[in-house]
N, C-alpha and C positions, 0 to 999 in steps of 0.2 A: 586504537581500534581493536585490540586483542580481546576486549571484553564486551563489545556491544551486543553480541548475540545472546549473552546470558545475564547482563547486568543493566540493561537500559530501562528507564522509566519515563513516562510521559508526565511532564509537569506544566503548571500554569503560572505565568508571570504577567504582571500588568504595568502599564506606564501611564502616569498622570500627565505627561508632557508631550504626548504624540508618539508616532511610530519609531522615532530614533532613540527613544528611551530618555533616561535610564529605566530599566525594568526591575520590579520588585517581585521575588518569588511568592506565590500564594499557596503552593502546596502540590502534592502529587495528584494527578488526574486518574491515571491508571497504574496499578501496581499488581504484583503477584497475588493470586487468590489462595495460595497455600501459605501457611505460616513461614515467614522469612524466605519465601521463594524456594522452599525445599522441593527438590526434584522428585517427581513421581511419574514414571513412564506412562501411567494410565491416568494422570491428572489432567487438569484443564490445558487446553491447547496453547494458551498464552501464559503459562505458569511461570516461566523463568525470565521472559523479557517482553517489553512493550515499547515500540519504537516507531519512528518514521510517521508522525502524525500529520494529517492533512484535514483541515477543518473547512466545512462548507455550511451555509445557512439555507434552510428551506422556509421561505416566507409564508407558504400556504399553511404549514403546521406550526410555524414559529418555533422551529427546532434547530438546534445546532448539531451538526453531524461530524463526528470525529472518526475518520478512517485511519487505520493503523495496521502495522504488522505485529504479530506476536509469535512466540516460539516456545517450545518445550524441549528440554534437553540440557545437558551439562557439559558436553564435550565440544570443544572448538578446535581440536587438533587437526590441522590441514583440511583442505577440501576433500570430501570423499571421492573415491575413484569411480570411473565410469561403471554404471550398472549396479552400484551398491550404495546404500545409505544406512549407516549404523543407527539403531533405534534410539540411542542416547545422544546423537549428534544434533545440536541446535540448528545447524545448517539445513537439515532435512525436514524440520518441523515448521518452517516458516509458513504462515498463512495470513490472509487479509481479514481483518475484523472491523466492526463498527460499534461505536458508542454514541449515545445521544444525551442531550441535556436541553433544558429550556433557557439556560443562561450559561455564559462561559464560566461562571464560578461553580457550576454544577448544581446538584450532584449529577455525575455522569453514570449512565447505566449501559452495560453491554447489551447490544441488540441481538436479534436472531437467537434468543434463548441462551446467549453467552457462547454461541458457536461461531466459527468462521463464516463469512458471507461468500467466500470464493475458495473452494477446495482445488487441489491440483487436478489437471485433466487426466483422462484415462491413460493407462500405461502405453507407451509408444508415441504419445503426443509431445509437442514441443514444451509443454508446461507440466510434465507429470511428476516432478519432484516437489516443487513448492510454488506458492504465489506470494508476492510481497510488493513493497513500494507502491501503495495505492495512490493514484492521482485522480480524484473525482471531479465531475462537473455536474451540478444539479440544475436541471431545466426548470423553467417557470411552472410547469405542470407537476413537479415533484418527481419526475423520472430521473434516472441517474446514469451517466456515462462514467465508466471506470477504466482508466488506463492502469495496467499493472505489469510488474516484472516477474519473470519466471525462469526456471531452468529445467532441463530434461536429463534423464538417465543416460541417454544416447550422447548428448553433447553437454556434459556436466560443467564444462568451463565456459560455456557460452551464455551470456545474459540476453534474454529475449524480452520484447515488449509487446503486449497484446491489448485487446479491447473487450470489455464486458459491458452489459447493459441490464438495467432493471426498470420495469414499468413504473415502479415506485422505489424510492431509495431504501425502503425496508426490505427489499428483495422479493423474490429470488433473483440472483444475478446469473445471466446467461452469456457465455462466450459468443462474441459476434464474429471473431476472426478464427478461421481454422488454422491459419498460419500466422506467425508473428509479423509485426510491422517490419518493412524492409529497412533495417538499421544495422550498423556494425554490432557485432556480438560483445562489445565492450561498453555499451551504453546503459545508463540507469538513471534513477532520480528524475523522472519526467516532471516538468512543470507545464501546466496548460492554461491557455487564456482564450476567451471567446470574444472576438471583435464584433460586437453587435452593430456598430456603426460603419463597419467595413465589409459589408456583404455577408455577415454572419460566418466569418471564417474562424476556424479553430487554429490556434498556433501552439506548438509544443517545442520545448527545448529539452535536451538531455545532455549529460556530461559523463565523466569518469575517464577511462582510458581512451574513449573516443573523442576526448578533448571537448568538443562542442558540436552538437547537431541540432539543426532547426528544421522542423517539418510543419506542414499545414494541411488542413482538411476542411471540406465543406460540410461533412456530415459526422465527423468524429470517428469514423470507421476506416475510411480509405485515406491514407496519409501520403503526402508527396514531399519530396525533399526540396527545401528552399533553394539550396545551392549545391553544386557538385562537392563531393568529399575532398 
């Protein structure tokens, strides 16, 4: 795990025999935009890494949507200290992006003019360092719910999870929650499922040092714990 912040790439593999595989690599979907991933402090925001893909399909536009995190920077030495984030540290530059394609084989094109779709919040907010770990849900009308992870300068060692929304998946994305979801500060990697035949309930699971957390929601915004911690 020492190199994921600077050397991750998003790749495509296919299976001819079902979801259990075996899978055959087809190639790289997203890669650095600078030659050989050369670091440039003022270069593209996802210059050095592309990671954490989450793919959805919009049947209205017949478009595949690949949400991901990207970062710029070359240093991964220790987590920055409270209130500071070095300009060359990959940890500090994480952002959420979106790429689109008409077929899983591509070609994939970065959306929003090649810029992130969700920047950090204003200084002093719970998500003012970075946004990462996108978990999208696309509604039948093409709007998008986006669960994401973030950290703040004030509580730099705490991982928080929040909600953003866009009237159309192409953006703009607006934060729905002024505070993060009530979860332990050690949770990440959310996975979301919408139970259409069970009252329209959203269900979400998270893990990491919080072991396993399950929460549910009727609207995708207000989340309730499934069971006591």
